N, C-alpha and C positions, 0 to 999 in steps of 0.2 A: 222653422215654417209651421207652427202653431196647429198641431196636428197629423199635418200633411207629410207623408212619406214622398222623397224625394224618387223620382223615375226615372227610367232608360230614354235617353234624350230631351228628360228638359233642362235647360239652361237654369243655374241657382249662383245668386249669391249667397258669397258663402264669407267665414273669418279664415281667409290661408294660410296660415301656418308659414311660416318663415324657415327654413331648412335647419338653420341650429336652434330652432325652439324658442328666441327671442325675443318676437311676437306673431302678433298677424296683420295682414290688409285685407280689406274688403274686395275681392275680387272674383269674377264669374269664373263659370266652374259647367261640362259640360257632363252630367251623370251620366257613367255607360251601364252602369247594371242596378236592380235592386237591389235595397239595401238588406242587411243579416237581419237576426233578431236581436244582434247588440247595436244596430243601426248602420253600421259598415257596409263601404257601398267605392265602387269601382268609379275615378274623374279624372278628365283631360281636361288642361288651363285651357281658356279661350284668353287671347287676350289680342291687345289693337296695334302693338308693337310685329309689323308685317317682315321683319330680316329676318326670323328665320327660315331655318331650311327645314326644316317636321313641319310641316303648315297644308289645313288645310282651311278655304279661305271662307268662308261664312258669307253666304246674301240673305237680301230681304226676304225673298222666296223660300229659303230653307225653312223658312219658321210657320208654324202651325197656329202659333200663339205667341204673344210680346215681339220684341226685337231687344237690339243693342242700339246705344246711344250713338256709339260708334261702328266703322267697318272693321271685321273683327275675322280673326285666325283662330284655329281647333288644331291645337302641339300636337302632333302625336308623338310626339318623342318626350314630352309630359304623362305620364299616369297616374295616380297615385290611389290610396285608398281614403279616406275621410272617414268620420261619424255627422251625422245625422244635426248632432247636436251641432255643428258649425254654419249649420244653413240659415239666413239668414230669411232667404223669402224667393222666392222660383221667378223669372225673370221671363223668362221664352220655353219654347216647346218647340222641339225641330218638329218638321216634316221629317215620316220613315225613311225616302229614298236619301235625301240629306244625312239622315245618322247612318243611314247602311253605305255610306258612301265616305263615314269618317271613322269610322267599323273596320273594311277595311282596310285604311288606308293606315291607321294604328297596328293591324294586324300584319299587316305589310315591313312596317315597321320592325314591328318584334318580332316578327321572322316567324307569327301561326303556320301549325299544319294543318289541310284541311281532315 
């Protein structure tokens, strides 16, 4: 993202590493936190594969900027730490109510306490 730090509620396209680190694939992800001084941030997987149980649907009205080419979901069970060096570009930004809805579902899935 050429000098732009990913921000919470951004949907970014990134080189998503395979779990065995044998390679990576270009995938979208929802940025959940601001990047640390080392460039690390929390993100959730975004996919067009809608058969997953732990999911939050995205619709065009959820976007303040940009859009995704296919109907997609955010996986509330796929949260991970990534580095901003993996980010290729921002493809969109969610409106605050949509972002908060997704945060609440991730917290529910993780068992967060208030």
